[in-house]
C-alpha positions as a LaTeX table, in Angstrom:
\begin{tabular}{lrrr}
\hline
Residue & $x$ (\AA) & $y$ (\AA) & $z$ (\AA) \\
\hline
Met1 & 67.11 & $-111.51$ & 263.50 \\
Ser2 & 66.54 & $-113.94$ & 260.33 \\
Thr3 & 69.78 & $-115.34$ & 258.76 \\
Pro4 & 69.38 & $-114.68$ & 254.92 \\
Phe5 & 72.19 & $-115.77$ & 252.68 \\
Val6 & 74.72 & $-112.83$ & 252.18 \\
Ser7 & 76.85 & $-112.50$ & 249.02 \\
Val8 & 79.56 & $-109.85$ & 249.84 \\
Val9 & 80.85 & $-108.16$ & 246.95 \\
Ile10 & 84.61 & $-106.22$ & 247.20 \\
Pro11 & 85.97 & $-104.47$ & 244.17 \\
Cys12 & 89.51 & $-104.15$ & 244.10 \\
Arg13 & 92.59 & $-103.26$ & 241.69 \\
Asn14 & 96.29 & $-102.74$ & 242.59 \\
Glu15 & 95.43 & $-103.02$ & 246.61 \\
Arg16 & 97.91 & $-105.31$ & 247.49 \\
Ala17 & 98.87 & $-103.00$ & 250.79 \\
Tyr18 & 94.98 & $-103.15$ & 251.64 \\
Ile19 & 92.91 & $-106.25$ & 250.49 \\
Gly20 & 94.44 & $-108.78$ & 253.41 \\
Ala21 & 93.30 & $-106.87$ & 256.06 \\
Cys22 & 89.87 & $-106.03$ & 254.33 \\
Leu23 & 89.11 & $-109.53$ & 253.79 \\
Glu24 & 90.93 & $-110.37$ & 257.80 \\
Ser25 & 88.18 & $-107.91$ & 258.75 \\
Val26 & 85.30 & $-109.48$ & 256.65 \\
Val27 & 86.41 & $-113.73$ & 257.30 \\
Ala28 & 86.25 & $-112.47$ & 261.07 \\
Ser29 & 82.20 & $-111.95$ & 260.81 \\
Glu30 & 80.18 & $-112.45$ & 263.21 \\
Tyr31 & 77.29 & $-113.75$ & 260.40 \\
Pro32 & 77.41 & $-117.46$ & 260.30 \\
Ala33 & 79.66 & $-118.66$ & 258.26 \\
Thr34 & 77.54 & $-121.02$ & 256.04 \\
Ala35 & 75.14 & $-117.96$ & 255.01 \\
Met36 & 77.74 & $-115.78$ & 253.57 \\
Glu37 & 80.28 & $-115.70$ & 250.62 \\
Ile38 & 82.78 & $-113.01$ & 249.60 \\
Leu39 & 83.59 & $-112.18$ & 246.31 \\
Val40 & 86.17 & $-110.32$ & 245.39 \\
Ala41 & 85.70 & $-108.32$ & 241.87 \\
Asp42 & 89.99 & $-108.38$ & 240.66 \\
Gly43 & 90.60 & $-105.54$ & 238.00 \\
Met44 & 93.38 & $-107.64$ & 236.88 \\
Ser45 & 95.99 & $-106.59$ & 239.22 \\
Asp46 & 99.74 & $-106.97$ & 238.60 \\
Asp47 & 101.15 & $-105.76$ & 241.96 \\
Gly48 & 100.22 & $-109.39$ & 243.90 \\
Thr49 & 96.77 & $-108.50$ & 244.80 \\
Arg50 & 95.75 & $-111.59$ & 243.29 \\
Glu51 & 97.96 & $-113.89$ & 244.68 \\
Glu52 & 96.63 & $-112.13$ & 247.83 \\
Ile53 & 93.25 & $-112.93$ & 247.45 \\
Ala54 & 93.97 & $-117.08$ & 245.77 \\
Glu55 & 95.91 & $-117.39$ & 249.63 \\
Phe56 & 92.59 & $-116.43$ & 251.17 \\
Ala57 & 90.47 & $-118.71$ & 248.70 \\
Arg58 & 92.45 & $-121.61$ & 249.57 \\
Arg59 & 92.04 & $-121.08$ & 253.63 \\
Asp60 & 88.64 & $-120.38$ & 253.30 \\
Pro61 & 86.21 & $-121.71$ & 250.55 \\
Arg62 & 84.12 & $-118.76$ & 250.82 \\
Val63 & 86.32 & $-115.94$ & 249.16 \\
Lys64 & 86.24 & $-116.43$ & 245.50 \\
Leu65 & 87.93 & $-114.39$ & 243.05 \\
Leu66 & 86.18 & $-113.03$ & 240.07 \\
Asp67 & 88.10 & $-111.18$ & 236.55 \\
Asn68 & 86.72 & $-107.54$ & 235.95 \\
Pro69 & 88.45 & $-106.48$ & 232.96 \\
Lys70 & 87.07 & $-103.60$ & 232.60 \\
Arg71 & 88.78 & $-102.18$ & 235.23 \\
Ile72 & 86.21 & $-99.97$ & 237.07 \\
Leu73 & 84.18 & $-100.27$ & 240.26 \\
Ala74 & 80.56 & $-99.92$ & 238.10 \\
Ser75 & 81.43 & $-103.19$ & 236.33 \\
Ala76 & 83.14 & $-104.45$ & 239.40 \\
Trp77 & 79.81 & $-104.05$ & 241.70 \\
Asn78 & 77.71 & $-106.04$ & 238.50 \\
Thr79 & 80.48 & $-108.79$ & 238.01 \\
Gly80 & 79.40 & $-109.45$ & 241.75 \\
Ile81 & 75.95 & $-108.71$ & 242.06 \\
Arg82 & 75.87 & $-111.51$ & 238.59 \\
Ala83 & 77.71 & $-114.26$ & 240.34 \\
Ala84 & 75.72 & $-113.16$ & 243.92 \\
Arg85 & 73.95 & $-116.11$ & 245.62 \\
Gly86 & 72.77 & $-114.38$ & 248.52 \\
Glu87 & 69.13 & $-112.55$ & 248.52 \\
Ile88 & 71.23 & $-109.42$ & 250.50 \\
Val89 & 74.41 & $-107.95$ & 248.55 \\
Met90 & 76.92 & $-106.43$ & 250.63 \\
Ala91 & 78.99 & $-103.96$ & 249.12 \\
Leu92 & 82.00 & $-103.29$ & 250.81 \\
Asn93 & 85.63 & $-101.43$ & 249.86 \\
Ala94 & 89.03 & $-103.03$ & 249.61 \\
His95 & 90.52 & $-99.82$ & 251.42 \\
Thr96 & 88.41 & $-100.29$ & 254.57 \\
Val97 & 88.62 & $-102.62$ & 257.87 \\
Phe98 & 84.90 & $-103.46$ & 259.20 \\
Pro99 & 84.10 & $-104.44$ & 262.74 \\
Pro100 & 82.75 & $-108.37$ & 263.49 \\
Asp101 & 79.30 & $-107.23$ & 263.69 \\
Tyr102 & 79.13 & $-105.01$ & 260.78 \\
Ile103 & 77.53 & $-107.24$ & 258.57 \\
Pro104 & 75.38 & $-108.78$ & 260.99 \\
Thr105 & 74.33 & $-105.44$ & 261.97 \\
Cys106 & 73.30 & $-104.76$ & 258.35 \\
Ile107 & 71.32 & $-107.49$ & 258.24 \\
Ser108 & 69.38 & $-106.96$ & 261.59 \\
Leu109 & 68.30 & $-103.51$ & 260.05 \\
Met110 & 67.02 & $-104.86$ & 257.06 \\
Ser111 & 64.85 & $-107.00$ & 259.10 \\
Glu112 & 64.11 & $-104.28$ & 261.41 \\
Tyr113 & 63.12 & $-101.69$ & 258.43 \\
Pro114 & 61.72 & $-103.37$ & 255.83 \\
Glu115 & 61.24 & $-100.69$ & 253.97 \\
Ala116 & 64.86 & $-100.07$ & 253.24 \\
Ala117 & 66.45 & $-101.29$ & 249.94 \\
Tyr118 & 69.53 & $-100.53$ & 250.88 \\
Val119 & 71.21 & $-99.76$ & 254.86 \\
Gly120 & 74.74 & $-98.09$ & 254.99 \\
Gly121 & 77.20 & $-97.15$ & 257.56 \\
Ile122 & 79.55 & $-94.50$ & 258.20 \\
Val123 & 82.87 & $-93.46$ & 257.50 \\
Arg124 & 85.74 & $-93.47$ & 259.92 \\
Thr125 & 88.45 & $-91.89$ & 257.10 \\
Lys126 & 92.01 & $-92.76$ & 258.64 \\
Pro127 & 95.36 & $-91.62$ & 257.10 \\
Gln128 & 97.46 & $-93.85$ & 255.37 \\
Asp129 & 100.42 & $-92.61$ & 256.66 \\
Asp130 & 100.13 & $-91.26$ & 259.98 \\
Thr131 & 101.95 & $-88.29$ & 259.90 \\
Pro132 & 100.85 & $-84.33$ & 261.10 \\
Leu133 & 100.03 & $-84.22$ & 256.93 \\
Gly134 & 98.53 & $-87.65$ & 256.62 \\
Arg135 & 96.27 & $-86.89$ & 259.31 \\
Ala136 & 94.81 & $-83.33$ & 258.26 \\
Leu137 & 94.45 & $-84.96$ & 255.30 \\
Ala138 & 92.37 & $-87.73$ & 256.29 \\
Leu139 & 90.41 & $-85.01$ & 258.70 \\
Ala140 & 89.90 & $-82.33$ & 255.56 \\
Val141 & 87.53 & $-85.17$ & 253.90 \\
Ser142 & 85.83 & $-86.19$ & 256.93 \\
His143 & 85.16 & $-82.77$ & 258.78 \\
Pro144 & 81.70 & $-80.71$ & 258.58 \\
Phe145 & 83.84 & $-77.88$ & 257.05 \\
Gly146 & 85.44 & $-80.10$ & 254.38 \\
Val147 & 82.62 & $-82.20$ & 253.34 \\
Gly148 & 78.94 & $-79.70$ & 254.67 \\
Gly149 & 76.51 & $-82.41$ & 255.49 \\
Ser150 & 77.41 & $-85.49$ & 253.76 \\
Arg151 & 76.13 & $-87.40$ & 257.21 \\
Phe152 & 77.82 & $-90.66$ & 255.78 \\
Arg153 & 80.89 & $-88.86$ & 256.59 \\
Thr154 & 80.56 & $-86.82$ & 259.48 \\
Gly155 & 78.34 & $-89.40$ & 261.56 \\
Thr156 & 74.77 & $-89.07$ & 262.83 \\
Ala157 & 73.40 & $-89.97$ & 266.45 \\
Ala158 & 70.55 & $-92.33$ & 264.92 \\
Pro159 & 69.44 & $-94.40$ & 261.84 \\
Glu160 & 68.14 & $-91.68$ & 259.35 \\
Trp161 & 66.80 & $-91.84$ & 255.85 \\
Ala162 & 69.08 & $-90.39$ & 253.70 \\
Asp163 & 70.08 & $-89.85$ & 250.14 \\
Thr164 & 73.59 & $-92.26$ & 250.36 \\
Ala165 & 75.31 & $-93.97$ & 252.85 \\
Ala166 & 78.35 & $-96.01$ & 252.72 \\
Phe167 & 79.18 & $-99.80$ & 252.54 \\
Gly168 & 75.87 & $-101.36$ & 253.10 \\
Gly169 & 73.56 & $-104.07$ & 251.75 \\
Tyr170 & 71.26 & $-104.14$ & 248.66 \\
Arg171 & 67.62 & $-106.39$ & 248.68 \\
Arg172 & 68.98 & $-108.05$ & 245.48 \\
Ser173 & 65.45 & $-108.54$ & 244.34 \\
Met174 & 65.43 & $-104.51$ & 243.75 \\
Phe175 & 68.15 & $-104.65$ & 240.90 \\
Ala176 & 66.06 & $-106.81$ & 239.10 \\
Glu177 & 63.78 & $-103.75$ & 239.22 \\
Ile178 & 65.57 & $-100.57$ & 238.42 \\
Gly179 & 68.46 & $-102.05$ & 236.70 \\
Leu180 & 72.37 & $-102.47$ & 237.41 \\
Phe181 & 75.17 & $-99.76$ & 237.95 \\
Asn182 & 75.76 & $-97.81$ & 235.36 \\
Glu183 & 78.51 & $-99.12$ & 233.75 \\
Glu184 & 79.38 & $-95.85$ & 231.32 \\
Leu185 & 80.35 & $-94.00$ & 234.23 \\
Val186 & 84.02 & $-94.29$ & 235.90 \\
Arg187 & 82.68 & $-92.86$ & 239.14 \\
Ser188 & 80.03 & $-91.90$ & 240.92 \\
Gln189 & 78.37 & $-94.75$ & 239.93 \\
Asp190 & 76.87 & $-95.20$ & 243.54 \\
Met191 & 75.23 & $-91.83$ & 243.20 \\
Glu192 & 73.69 & $-92.37$ & 240.28 \\
Leu193 & 72.12 & $-96.06$ & 241.51 \\
His194 & 70.67 & $-94.29$ & 244.53 \\
Leu195 & 69.31 & $-91.64$ & 242.21 \\
Arg196 & 67.14 & $-94.14$ & 240.46 \\
Met197 & 66.59 & $-96.01$ & 243.79 \\
Gln198 & 64.60 & $-93.24$ & 245.18 \\
Lys199 & 63.19 & $-91.88$ & 241.57 \\
Ala200 & 61.16 & $-95.48$ & 241.70 \\
Gly201 & 60.31 & $-95.28$ & 245.56 \\
Lys202 & 62.98 & $-97.17$ & 247.17 \\
Arg203 & 64.69 & $-95.82$ & 250.40 \\
Ile204 & 68.06 & $-95.69$ & 251.88 \\
Leu205 & 68.59 & $-96.01$ & 255.27 \\
Leu206 & 71.90 & $-94.66$ & 257.09 \\
Ala207 & 73.15 & $-96.77$ & 260.40 \\
Pro208 & 75.16 & $-95.30$ & 262.92 \\
Gln209 & 76.10 & $-98.24$ & 264.07 \\
Met210 & 77.58 & $-99.57$ & 261.10 \\
Val211 & 80.91 & $-98.02$ & 260.92 \\
Gly212 & 83.95 & $-98.97$ & 259.04 \\
Asp213 & 87.35 & $-97.57$ & 258.84 \\
Tyr214 & 88.64 & $-96.39$ & 255.48 \\
Tyr215 & 92.15 & $-95.18$ & 254.86 \\
Thr216 & 92.64 & $-92.43$ & 252.51 \\
Arg217 & 95.35 & $-90.69$ & 250.48 \\
Thr218 & 97.73 & $-88.87$ & 252.82 \\
Lys219 & 100.53 & $-87.67$ & 249.93 \\
Ile220 & 100.19 & $-84.56$ & 248.25 \\
Gly221 & 99.68 & $-85.86$ & 244.81 \\
Pro222 & 97.08 & $-88.53$ & 245.19 \\
Tyr223 & 95.35 & $-86.40$ & 247.40 \\
Leu224 & 95.31 & $-82.92$ & 245.01 \\
Arg225 & 94.43 & $-85.92$ & 241.88 \\
Tyr226 & 91.55 & $-87.31$ & 244.19 \\
Cys227 & 89.69 & $-84.08$ & 245.55 \\
Phe228 & 89.87 & $-82.75$ & 241.29 \\
Ile229 & 88.51 & $-86.59$ & 240.30 \\
Asn230 & 85.79 & $-86.24$ & 242.64 \\
Gly231 & 84.59 & $-82.68$ & 241.83 \\
Leu232 & 85.10 & $-83.72$ & 237.93 \\
Trp233 & 83.10 & $-87.30$ & 238.70 \\
Leu234 & 80.29 & $-85.59$ & 241.10 \\
Thr235 & 78.83 & $-83.46$ & 237.82 \\
Leu236 & 79.91 & $-84.87$ & 234.84 \\
Pro237 & 77.06 & $-87.89$ & 235.11 \\
Leu238 & 74.73 & $-84.92$ & 234.62 \\
Lys239 & 74.60 & $-85.89$ & 231.05 \\
Tyr240 & 72.85 & $-88.93$ & 232.01 \\
Ser241 & 70.34 & $-87.20$ & 234.73 \\
Pro242 & 69.88 & $-83.11$ & 234.99 \\
His243 & 68.69 & $-83.97$ & 239.16 \\
Met244 & 71.79 & $-85.78$ & 239.93 \\
Leu245 & 73.90 & $-82.30$ & 241.74 \\
Ser246 & 72.59 & $-81.40$ & 244.90 \\
Leu247 & 72.74 & $-78.29$ & 247.11 \\
Arg248 & 75.44 & $-79.13$ & 249.15 \\
His249 & 77.85 & $-81.16$ & 246.31 \\
Ser250 & 77.58 & $-77.63$ & 243.88 \\
Val251 & 78.89 & $-74.99$ & 247.20 \\
Pro252 & 82.61 & $-75.49$ & 245.84 \\
Leu253 & 81.39 & $-74.88$ & 242.68 \\
Val254 & 79.92 & $-71.96$ & 243.46 \\
Phe255 & 82.92 & $-70.71$ & 245.33 \\
Val256 & 85.22 & $-71.29$ & 242.60 \\
Leu257 & 82.90 & $-70.20$ & 239.80 \\
Thr258 & 82.28 & $-66.56$ & 241.70 \\
Leu259 & 86.39 & $-66.11$ & 242.33 \\
Ala260 & 86.37 & $-66.71$ & 238.69 \\
Leu261 & 84.05 & $-64.53$ & 237.17 \\
Thr262 & 84.88 & $-61.37$ & 239.62 \\
Leu263 & 88.37 & $-61.72$ & 238.83 \\
Thr264 & 87.68 & $-61.49$ & 235.08 \\
Gly265 & 85.14 & $-58.41$ & 235.72 \\
Gly266 & 87.77 & $-57.05$ & 237.61 \\
Phe267 & 89.64 & $-56.68$ & 234.36 \\
Phe268 & 86.53 & $-54.56$ & 232.90 \\
Asp269 & 85.78 & $-52.70$ & 236.47 \\
Ala270 & 88.22 & $-52.90$ & 238.93 \\
Arg271 & 85.45 & $-52.48$ & 241.40 \\
Val272 & 84.57 & $-55.75$ & 240.72 \\
Trp273 & 87.90 & $-57.49$ & 242.40 \\
Trp274 & 86.65 & $-56.08$ & 245.98 \\
Val275 & 83.78 & $-58.81$ & 245.62 \\
Thr276 & 87.06 & $-61.12$ & 244.89 \\
Ala277 & 88.93 & $-60.04$ & 247.37 \\
Ala278 & 85.61 & $-60.23$ & 249.93 \\
Val279 & 85.09 & $-63.77$ & 249.06 \\
Ala280 & 87.94 & $-65.05$ & 249.31 \\
Ala281 & 88.42 & $-63.28$ & 252.92 \\
Ala282 & 85.78 & $-64.41$ & 254.12 \\
Tyr283 & 86.41 & $-68.17$ & 253.31 \\
Gly284 & 89.65 & $-67.61$ & 254.71 \\
Val285 & 88.81 & $-66.29$ & 257.89 \\
Ala286 & 86.10 & $-69.20$ & 258.07 \\
Asn287 & 89.41 & $-71.45$ & 257.04 \\
Leu288 & 91.56 & $-70.49$ & 259.67 \\
Ala289 & 88.49 & $-70.12$ & 262.36 \\
Ala290 & 87.92 & $-74.15$ & 261.78 \\
Ser291 & 91.48 & $-74.75$ & 261.59 \\
Val292 & 91.80 & $-73.16$ & 265.01 \\
Leu293 & 88.81 & $-75.05$ & 266.49 \\
Ile294 & 90.24 & $-78.38$ & 265.45 \\
Ala295 & 93.94 & $-77.53$ & 266.56 \\
Val296 & 92.75 & $-76.81$ & 270.06 \\
Gln297 & 90.09 & $-79.37$ & 269.95 \\
Arg298 & 93.08 & $-81.78$ & 269.51 \\
Arg299 & 95.66 & $-80.27$ & 271.52 \\
Asp300 & 97.90 & $-80.37$ & 268.48 \\
Pro301 & 99.59 & $-76.96$ & 266.65 \\
Ala302 & 100.65 & $-78.97$ & 263.57 \\
Tyr303 & 96.50 & $-78.88$ & 262.50 \\
Leu304 & 97.00 & $-74.94$ & 262.34 \\
Met305 & 99.66 & $-75.75$ & 259.58 \\
Phe306 & 98.17 & $-78.24$ & 257.65 \\
Met307 & 94.28 & $-78.03$ & 257.99 \\
Pro308 & 94.47 & $-74.91$ & 256.09 \\
Phe309 & 95.79 & $-76.18$ & 253.30 \\
Ala310 & 93.82 & $-79.55$ & 253.24 \\
Phe311 & 90.53 & $-77.51$ & 253.38 \\
Ser312 & 91.33 & $-74.97$ & 250.76 \\
Ala313 & 93.09 & $-77.71$ & 248.29 \\
Leu314 & 89.47 & $-79.85$ & 248.52 \\
His315 & 87.54 & $-76.88$ & 247.92 \\
Val316 & 89.41 & $-75.20$ & 245.22 \\
Leu317 & 90.28 & $-78.55$ & 243.17 \\
Tyr318 & 86.69 & $-80.09$ & 244.16 \\
Gly319 & 85.17 & $-77.17$ & 242.34 \\
Ile320 & 87.20 & $-76.83$ & 239.26 \\
Gly321 & 86.80 & $-80.36$ & 239.03 \\
Ala322 & 82.89 & $-79.94$ & 239.07 \\
Phe323 & 83.19 & $-76.73$ & 236.66 \\
Val324 & 85.30 & $-79.22$ & 234.18 \\
Gly325 & 82.45 & $-82.06$ & 234.42 \\
Val326 & 79.22 & $-79.45$ & 234.05 \\
Ala327 & 81.42 & $-78.38$ & 230.91 \\
Arg328 & 81.90 & $-81.67$ & 229.42 \\
Ala329 & 78.13 & $-83.21$ & 230.23 \\
Ile330 & 76.17 & $-79.81$ & 228.70 \\
Cys331 & 78.87 & $-80.27$ & 225.78 \\
Ser332 & 77.57 & $-83.95$ & 225.18 \\
Arg333 & 74.69 & $-84.94$ & 223.19 \\
Arg334 & 73.30 & $-87.10$ & 225.43 \\
Phe335 & 72.62 & $-84.24$ & 228.25 \\
Trp336 & 70.23 & $-82.48$ & 225.51 \\
Thr337 & 68.06 & $-85.62$ & 225.00 \\
His338 & 66.42 & $-85.06$ & 228.58 \\
Phe339 & 64.78 & $-81.72$ & 227.12 \\
Thr340 & 64.07 & $-83.52$ & 223.80 \\
Gly341 & 62.26 & $-86.45$ & 225.26 \\
Glu342 & 64.77 & $-88.88$ & 224.00 \\
Thr343 & 65.64 & $-91.76$ & 226.58 \\
Ser344 & 68.88 & $-91.55$ & 228.82 \\
Val345 & 71.33 & $-94.27$ & 229.44 \\
Ala346 & 70.13 & $-94.44$ & 233.01 \\
Glu347 & 66.46 & $-94.63$ & 231.68 \\
Arg348 & 67.71 & $-97.88$ & 229.70 \\
Ile349 & 69.47 & $-99.66$ & 232.31 \\
Ala350 & 66.54 & $-99.18$ & 234.75 \\
\hline
\end{tabular}
């Protein structure tokens, strides 16, 4: 395996509770220390995060603190990429802990698959709070019933070409060809970049050998907001590209729209409410079946209590957020430029 210089970029903002464990795991990487730098792009944290990073920088000269005054992920990535000296840019996450072989495995796979412009791994979702509710919420966003065919969350047996992957390495030369992350996107900036990559003929490799432990939200309020915001930022970027919505991403949107339209239609013809009842009942049965199976497999009846709520909140709020995103996208002038021949933001970035 060759040892190219690697620039690790970690965005963060007010992550005092997690940045220490993340940096500890990266600093402990088995990749040669002389061939790696660690750039932490901080969104002007005010909870002590910056002091944590500064302490790591004092102990390890590879760690550097970069300011991200825009305080969004896309600008954090771009700040790190512009400052990076490496030919490989590892885009990691402050809420995640990585095993020592994570970076070496990524670089080895990039050597083995030279056609891959990006090599990413699998997210192993863990709860911030190890409680019955916390474990259920964490499982909901990593279970096939919860997230469908999202392979980087549910796992895969062997390396495969995919439309996205988590926490991986980009060939820095690619950014010179297609542009950086779109800073008009508060979220989904990676999805939009990966779509541009695929349009340009760049390939993404999903590698099950690379597994990072991501600590997700386990309080009800933040979890509900997470579900809605994720749905919103799934569809809102449609104004930049009409091709961003995939079939698996649109399932919660179709589910919520079906319930809303048939429920409304029932006021004009009560027979339509039978459709509402049938759809809701079918979903309820599927949800309960998945929850029972989880409780049996894990031998823990608490899952039967919390999984139905975790799944339904995820799907319904994700679907509502996706609907709001679609409505906002099609109400924007930029969305219609795709059909009038005007240049889109994504094309200008590229």
